[in-house]
C-alpha positions, 0 to 999 in steps of 0.5 A, spaced: 364 847 567 368 842 572 374 844 574 377 838 570 374 839 564 376 846 563 383 845 565 384 839 560 379 844 555 385 850 556 390 844 555 387 841 548 386 849 546 394 851 547 396 847 544 391 847 538 394 854 538 402 853 539 401 848 533 397 853 528 402 859 531 408 854 529 405 852 521 403 859 520 411 861 519 413 855 516 413 855 508 407 851 506 408 851 498 415 853 494 414 856 487 419 856 481 417 862 476 421 864 470 421 871 466 423 868 460 429 875 462 434 871 467 434 865 472 428 861 475 426 864 481 424 861 488 419 863 492 416 861 499 409 861 501 408 861 509 402 858 513 400 865 514 400 867 506 397 860 504 392 860 508 391 868 512 387 865 517 391 860 521 395 866 525 388 869 527 384 862 529 391 861 533 389 867 537 382 865 537 384 859 540 388 863 546 382 866 547 377 861 548 382 860 554 381 865 558 373 865 556 373 858 560 375 861 566 369 867 564 363 864 562 357 859 565 351 856 562 349 857 556 355 861 553 360 855 555 355 852 549 356 858 545 363 857 546 364 851 545 360 852 537 365 858 536 371 853 537 369 848 534 368 853 527 376 855 530 378 848 528 374 846 522 377 853 519 384 851 521 383 843 518 380 846 511 385 849 508 390 843 511 386 838 508 385 841 502 393 842 500 394 835 502 388 832 498 389 836 492 396 839 493 397 846 490 392 850 484 399 854 480 394 859 479 393 861 486 400 860 488 403 864 483 398 870 485 400 870 492 407 870 490 406 877 487 410 875 480 411 879 475 406 880 470 411 877 465 412 871 469 410 864 468 409 858 474 414 853 472 412 849 478 409 849 485 411 843 490 406 844 497 410 842 503 405 837 507 409 837 514 406 844 515 400 843 513 398 837 517 401 840 523 395 846 522 390 839 522 392 837 528 391 844 531 384 843 528 384 837 531 386 839 538 382 845 537 375 841 536 377 836 542 377 843 546 370 844 543 367 836 545 370 837 552 366 843 553 360 841 550 359 835 554 362 838 561 357 842 565 360 848 569 359 847 576 362 853 579 361 860 577 364 865 572 368 870 574 362 875 575 359 871 580 366 870 584 365 877 585 359 879 587 358 883 592 356 880 599 350 884 598 348 880 592 351 873 595 347 874 600 340 877 597 340 871 593 341 866 597 335 869 602 332 869 595 334 861 595 331 859 602 325 863 602 322 859 593 325 853 598 319 855 604 315 857 599 311 850 598 309 847 604 310 841 604 318 842 601 324 844 606 329 849 604 334 844 602 340 843 606 345 846 601 341 852 601 341 853 609 349 852 609 349 858 602 344 863 606 348 862 613 355 863 608 353 869 606 351 872 613 343 871 612 339 868 618 335 862 614 331 862 621 328 870 620 321 871 618 319 875 612 315 880 612 313 883 606 311 876 604 309 872 611 313 866 609 317 863 615 324 862 613 326 857 618 327 850 616 321 845 618 322 838 620 316 836 615 309 840 619 306 844 614 302 851 615 
């Protein structure tokens, strides 16, 4: 993925994680109940209780930020799919609460009311749900950025390859370019070989292939 794409996706994911984490600590639902023996009781259900996946999804978004800098190729597509799932998972309960309101039975169960208690009212706080929805949308936007941006630099595993591995890879690039008599090694392959310490002008004794760059002559 391009550097700019990585930075944008990381920013979106960080904001999504922040929104989800903050929303999970806010009160989503207030439940007023009575057991018929005393005064009415008010219970507050935070996002982490009403939408239990909110906190884990925030953690997953942070983990995805680290993954952005460690993977490449087809793994980037898989990461985009996982980030999209994070966004959907965060948005669904928020939309349900905003659109459909509170289910009193569910609210009473989550509030852990005594068996004889009766739910008198259950009121939704839509602002925290909207914040969770925003976090989900930010995660979905990050998924789009990750999916549409091709990775142009190696991940951490390639970055820390040993010099011998990098040299072997560069020699293979030059050698494969020299197999076809009608093609000469690309300038990039030659420079990669030189940079890794390989000599692109040396003939490969095992294959008989001359790795020297040619100017159009045929073998």
